[in-house]
Structure formats: C-alpha cells, structure tokens
C-alpha positions in Angstrom: -15.9 -13.1 -5.6 -15.7 -9.8 -3.8 -12.4 -8.3 -3.3 -11.2 -5.0 -1.7 -7.9 -3.0 -1.9 -6.6 -1.2 1.1 -3.5 1.2 0.7 -1.1 2.7 3.1 2.1 4.9 3.1 4.7 2.7 4.7 4.3 3.5 8.4 2.4 1.8 11.0 0.2 5.0 11.4 -1.2 4.1 8.1 -1.8 0.4 8.7 -3.3 0.6 12.4 -6.6 1.9 11.1 -6.8 -0.9 8.5 -6.1 -3.5 11.2 -8.9 -1.9 13.5 -11.5 -2.5 10.6 -10.3 -5.7 9.4 -12.6 -7.8 11.7 -15.7 -6.0 10.5 -14.8 -6.2 6.7 -13.5 -9.5 6.5 -17.0 -11.3 6.5 -17.8 -9.1 3.4 -15.0 -9.8 1.1 -13.4 -13.1 -0.2 -10.0 -11.4 -0.7 -8.4 -8.5 0.8 -5.3 -7.0 -0.7 -3.1 -4.1 0.6 -1.0 -2.0 -1.7 2.1 -0.3 0.1 5.7 0.3 0.0 6.6 -3.1 1.4 8.6 -1.7 4.2 9.1 -4.4 7.0 6.4 -3.0 9.2 3.8 -3.3 6.5 4.7 -6.8 5.4 4.7 -8.2 9.0 1.4 -6.5 10.3 -0.5 -7.1 7.0 0.7 -11.0 6.4 0.1 -11.5 10.2 -3.5 -10.4 9.6 -3.8 -12.6 6.6 -4.0 -9.7 4.1 -2.2 -10.3 0.6 0.3 -7.5 -0.1 1.2 -5.8 -3.3 4.4 -3.7 -3.0 5.2 -0.6 -5.1 7.9 2.1 -4.9 6.1 5.2 -3.9 8.1 8.4 -4.4 9.3 10.2 -1.1 9.4 13.9 -0.8 12.8 15.0 0.8 12.1 18.1 3.0 15.6 19.7 2.5 16.7 20.8 -0.9 17.5 17.7 -2.9 17.9 17.1 -6.6 16.0 13.7 -5.9 12.6 15.8 -5.6 12.9 16.3 -9.4 12.5 12.7 -9.8 9.1 12.7 -8.0 6.8 13.1 -11.0 8.3 10.1 -12.9 8.3 7.9 -9.8 4.8 8.9 -9.1 3.6 7.9 -12.6 5.3 4.7 -12.4 3.6 4.0 -8.8 0.4 4.8 -10.6 0.9 2.4 -13.6 1.9 -0.2 -11.1 -1.1 0.2 -9.0 -3.5 0.2 -12.2 -1.5 -3.0 -13.5 -2.4 -4.7 -10.2 -6.1 -3.5 -10.1 -6.5 -4.8 -13.7 -5.3 -8.2 -12.8 
C-alpha cells in the first residue's frame, strides 16, 4: 500500500497547490494524508478533496515583541514529535 503525506501551514496559500496536484497523484497512491494546523479552511478543503487530515499545533511567530515567542522552541519540538508519531503509525 502506497501512501503520501502532504503538509501545509494553515492557510489556503499552502493548500491550493496541493489541491492542484491531487488529480495527478491520486492514481499512484492508495492513501493521501495531510498534516496541518487544523484550521477551518484546511479541514474543509482537504476533507472535500477526500484527503485524511492529521492536525498538529504548530508554533506561530508573533512579529511584535511578545514573550509568547520564547515558547516557540518547545512548541516546535512537540509538533515535530507529533508528526513523527503519525508517520511511524
């Protein structure tokens, strides 16, 4: 069984290219997965395209001064671990 994982960043800008190539790659894969932030636009577009979604909580960089940015390394490590667990499964 062949599978492929696509990944995006939570906006339609990342999803539209995936949607464009889906008709060309679907014949070659039994299952297509998408890893993303799980925002509404991702869930809607990918589910409508018949793609299984795995949601993670990716870190976001706040462009103004914010102590929240200090949490990025730990959030990134957790997101990478979550992705690795999904891939292993």
